[in-house]
ChimeraX commands (.cxc) that place a marker at each C-alpha (Angstrom):
marker #1 position 0.00,0.00,0.00 radius 0.5
marker #1 position 1.03,3.55,-0.53 radius 0.5
marker #1 position 1.75,5.92,2.32 radius 0.5
marker #1 position -1.48,7.79,1.60 radius 0.5
marker #1 position -3.53,4.61,1.77 radius 0.5
marker #1 position -1.78,3.58,4.99 radius 0.5
marker #1 position -2.63,6.98,6.48 radius 0.5
marker #1 position -6.29,6.64,5.43 radius 0.5
marker #1 position -6.56,3.15,6.90 radius 0.5
marker #1 position -4.89,4.28,10.13 radius 0.5
marker #1 position -7.24,7.28,10.44 radius 0.5
marker #1 position -10.30,5.11,9.78 radius 0.5
marker #1 position -9.10,2.58,12.35 radius 0.5
marker #1 position -8.59,5.31,14.96 radius 0.5
marker #1 position -12.11,6.62,14.36 radius 0.5
marker #1 position -13.59,3.14,14.60 radius 0.5
marker #1 position -11.76,2.56,17.88 radius 0.5
marker #1 position -13.05,5.89,19.19 radius 0.5
marker #1 position -16.62,4.91,18.26 radius 0.5
marker #1 position -16.26,1.53,19.94 radius 0.5
marker #1 position -14.84,3.16,23.09 radius 0.5
marker #1 position -17.74,5.61,23.16 radius 0.5
marker #1 position -20.29,2.83,22.74 radius 0.5
marker #1 position -18.69,0.92,25.59 radius 0.5
marker #1 position -18.49,4.06,27.72 radius 0.5
marker #1 position -22.16,4.85,27.18 radius 0.5
marker #1 position -23.04,1.33,28.21 radius 0.5
marker #1 position -21.13,1.80,31.47 radius 0.5
marker #1 position -22.90,5.02,32.48 radius 0.5
marker #1 position -24.72,4.75,35.78 radius 0.5
marker #1 position -26.05,7.74,37.66 radius 0.5
marker #1 position -26.33,7.35,41.41 radius 0.5
marker #1 position -27.74,9.44,44.20 radius 0.5
marker #1 position -28.31,8.91,47.91 radius 0.5
marker #1 position -30.44,11.33,49.89 radius 0.5
marker #1 position -28.71,13.38,52.57 radius 0.5
marker #1 position -30.40,11.34,55.29 radius 0.5
marker #1 position -29.24,8.09,53.64 radius 0.5
marker #1 position -32.75,6.64,53.54 radius 0.5
marker #1 position -33.02,6.45,49.74 radius 0.5
marker #1 position -30.41,5.38,47.20 radius 0.5
marker #1 position -31.16,5.17,43.50 radius 0.5
marker #1 position -29.27,4.15,40.39 radius 0.5
marker #1 position -30.24,4.96,36.81 radius 0.5
marker #1 position -28.82,3.83,33.49 radius 0.5
marker #1 position -27.52,6.09,30.72 radius 0.5
marker #1 position -31.09,6.78,29.57 radius 0.5
marker #1 position -32.14,7.85,33.06 radius 0.5
marker #1 position -34.25,4.73,33.64 radius 0.5
marker #1 position -34.32,3.48,37.21 radius 0.5
marker #1 position -32.27,0.28,37.59 radius 0.5
marker #1 position -31.74,0.26,41.35 radius 0.5
marker #1 position -33.64,1.47,44.39 radius 0.5
marker #1 position -32.68,0.97,48.02 radius 0.5
marker #1 position -34.92,2.14,50.83 radius 0.5
marker #1 position -33.85,2.05,54.45 radius 0.5
marker #1 position -36.33,0.29,56.71 radius 0.5
marker #1 position -36.82,3.46,58.73 radius 0.5
marker #1 position -38.35,5.13,55.66 radius 0.5
marker #1 position -41.63,3.45,56.65 radius 0.5
marker #1 position -42.13,6.04,59.36 radius 0.5
marker #1 position -42.46,8.81,56.76 radius 0.5
marker #1 position -45.69,9.62,54.96 radius 0.5
marker #1 position -45.99,7.82,51.58 radius 0.5
marker #1 position -46.36,11.11,49.66 radius 0.5
marker #1 position -43.09,12.37,51.16 radius 0.5
marker #1 position -41.33,9.12,50.31 radius 0.5
marker #1 position -42.60,9.25,46.74 radius 0.5
marker #1 position -41.44,12.83,46.30 radius 0.5
marker #1 position -38.02,12.03,47.80 radius 0.5
marker #1 position -37.63,9.07,45.41 radius 0.5
marker #1 position -38.48,11.28,42.44 radius 0.5
marker #1 position -35.97,13.92,43.56 radius 0.5
marker #1 position -33.28,11.27,44.04 radius 0.5
marker #1 position -34.00,9.87,40.57 radius 0.5
marker #1 position -33.75,13.37,39.10 radius 0.5
marker #1 position -30.34,13.87,40.70 radius 0.5
marker #1 position -29.15,10.45,39.54 radius 0.5
marker #1 position -30.35,11.17,35.99 radius 0.5
marker #1 position -28.43,14.46,36.05 radius 0.5
marker #1 position -25.32,12.55,37.14 radius 0.5
marker #1 position -25.84,10.06,34.30 radius 0.5
marker #1 position -26.30,12.91,31.84 radius 0.5
marker #1 position -23.02,14.48,32.92 radius 0.5
marker #1 position -21.24,11.16,32.47 radius 0.5
marker #1 position -22.84,10.68,29.06 radius 0.5
marker #1 position -21.78,14.19,28.04 radius 0.5
marker #1 position -18.19,13.42,29.02 radius 0.5
marker #1 position -18.19,10.28,26.85 radius 0.5
marker #1 position -19.61,12.18,23.88 radius 0.5
marker #1 position -17.15,15.06,24.38 radius 0.5
marker #1 position -14.27,12.59,24.26 radius 0.5
marker #1 position -15.68,11.09,21.08 radius 0.5
marker #1 position -16.17,14.52,19.51 radius 0.5
marker #1 position -12.62,15.55,20.33 radius 0.5
marker #1 position -11.26,12.41,18.68 radius 0.5
marker #1 position -13.07,13.37,15.48 radius 0.5
marker #1 position -12.23,17.08,15.63 radius 0.5
marker #1 position -8.50,16.79,16.24 radius 0.5
marker #1 position -6.56,16.45,13.00 radius 0.5
marker #1 position -4.25,13.47,13.13 radius 0.5
marker #1 position -0.70,13.73,11.90 radius 0.5
marker #1 position -0.39,12.28,8.43 radius 0.5
marker #1 position -4.08,12.53,7.61 radius 0.5
marker #1 position -4.69,13.09,3.96 radius 0.5
marker #1 position -7.19,15.80,3.18 radius 0.5
marker #1 position -8.76,16.14,-0.21 radius 0.5
marker #1 position -9.67,13.60,-2.81 radius 0.5
marker #1 position -7.88,10.47,-3.91 radius 0.5
marker #1 position -6.43,10.55,-7.35 radius 0.5
marker link #1:1,2 radius 0.2
marker link #1:2,3 radius 0.2
marker link #1:3,4 radius 0.2
marker link #1:4,5 radius 0.2
marker link #1:5,6 radius 0.2
marker link #1:6,7 radius 0.2
marker link #1:7,8 radius 0.2
marker link #1:8,9 radius 0.2
marker link #1:9,10 radius 0.2
marker link #1:10,11 radius 0.2
marker link #1:11,12 radius 0.2
marker link #1:12,13 radius 0.2
marker link #1:13,14 radius 0.2
marker link #1:14,15 radius 0.2
marker link #1:15,16 radius 0.2
marker link #1:16,17 radius 0.2
marker link #1:17,18 radius 0.2
marker link #1:18,19 radius 0.2
marker link #1:19,20 radius 0.2
marker link #1:20,21 radius 0.2
marker link #1:21,22 radius 0.2
marker link #1:22,23 radius 0.2
marker link #1:23,24 radius 0.2
marker link #1:24,25 radius 0.2
marker link #1:25,26 radius 0.2
marker link #1:26,27 radius 0.2
marker link #1:27,28 radius 0.2
marker link #1:28,29 radius 0.2
marker link #1:29,30 radius 0.2
marker link #1:30,31 radius 0.2
marker link #1:31,32 radius 0.2
marker link #1:32,33 radius 0.2
marker link #1:33,34 radius 0.2
marker link #1:34,35 radius 0.2
marker link #1:35,36 radius 0.2
marker link #1:36,37 radius 0.2
marker link #1:37,38 radius 0.2
marker link #1:38,39 radius 0.2
marker link #1:39,40 radius 0.2
marker link #1:40,41 radius 0.2
marker link #1:41,42 radius 0.2
marker link #1:42,43 radius 0.2
marker link #1:43,44 radius 0.2
marker link #1:44,45 radius 0.2
marker link #1:45,46 radius 0.2
marker link #1:46,47 radius 0.2
marker link #1:47,48 radius 0.2
marker link #1:48,49 radius 0.2
marker link #1:49,50 radius 0.2
marker link #1:50,51 radius 0.2
marker link #1:51,52 radius 0.2
marker link #1:52,53 radius 0.2
marker link #1:53,54 radius 0.2
marker link #1:54,55 radius 0.2
marker link #1:55,56 radius 0.2
marker link #1:56,57 radius 0.2
marker link #1:57,58 radius 0.2
marker link #1:58,59 radius 0.2
marker link #1:59,60 radius 0.2
marker link #1:60,61 radius 0.2
marker link #1:61,62 radius 0.2
marker link #1:62,63 radius 0.2
marker link #1:63,64 radius 0.2
marker link #1:64,65 radius 0.2
marker link #1:65,66 radius 0.2
marker link #1:66,67 radius 0.2
marker link #1:67,68 radius 0.2
marker link #1:68,69 radius 0.2
marker link #1:69,70 radius 0.2
marker link #1:70,71 radius 0.2
marker link #1:71,72 radius 0.2
marker link #1:72,73 radius 0.2
marker link #1:73,74 radius 0.2
marker link #1:74,75 radius 0.2
marker link #1:75,76 radius 0.2
marker link #1:76,77 radius 0.2
marker link #1:77,78 radius 0.2
marker link #1:78,79 radius 0.2
marker link #1:79,80 radius 0.2
marker link #1:80,81 radius 0.2
marker link #1:81,82 radius 0.2
marker link #1:82,83 radius 0.2
marker link #1:83,84 radius 0.2
marker link #1:84,85 radius 0.2
marker link #1:85,86 radius 0.2
marker link #1:86,87 radius 0.2
marker link #1:87,88 radius 0.2
marker link #1:88,89 radius 0.2
marker link #1:89,90 radius 0.2
marker link #1:90,91 radius 0.2
marker link #1:91,92 radius 0.2
marker link #1:92,93 radius 0.2
marker link #1:93,94 radius 0.2
marker link #1:94,95 radius 0.2
marker link #1:95,96 radius 0.2
marker link #1:96,97 radius 0.2
marker link #1:97,98 radius 0.2
marker link #1:98,99 radius 0.2
marker link #1:99,100 radius 0.2
marker link #1:100,101 radius 0.2
marker link #1:101,102 radius 0.2
marker link #1:102,103 radius 0.2
marker link #1:103,104 radius 0.2
marker link #1:104,105 radius 0.2
marker link #1:105,106 radius 0.2
marker link #1:106,107 radius 0.2
marker link #1:107,108 radius 0.2
marker link #1:108,109 radius 0.2
marker link #1:109,110 radius 0.2
view
């Protein structure tokens, strides 16, 4: 292969690896939040869907409406955490595509 073709293949391989790393990173995103009193802990996936909920036994002494509201607030905080993690993964991916690589060939093949 020519040097230009080698550079194209290397650049394509780097981009593919960056995409695979981002896909893996997005799959690993988990947002977590525990209330200040420690009675409620939640975990959400990268989409913000609830995948884990832990309630301390002493939560039963609180009114159900208060518990429900506290769970929703904890889920909101966990989803925000997951969103920040997801943004970091995407930012890393974007930077790998935006940074010109040494030896990249720009233009058209002849």
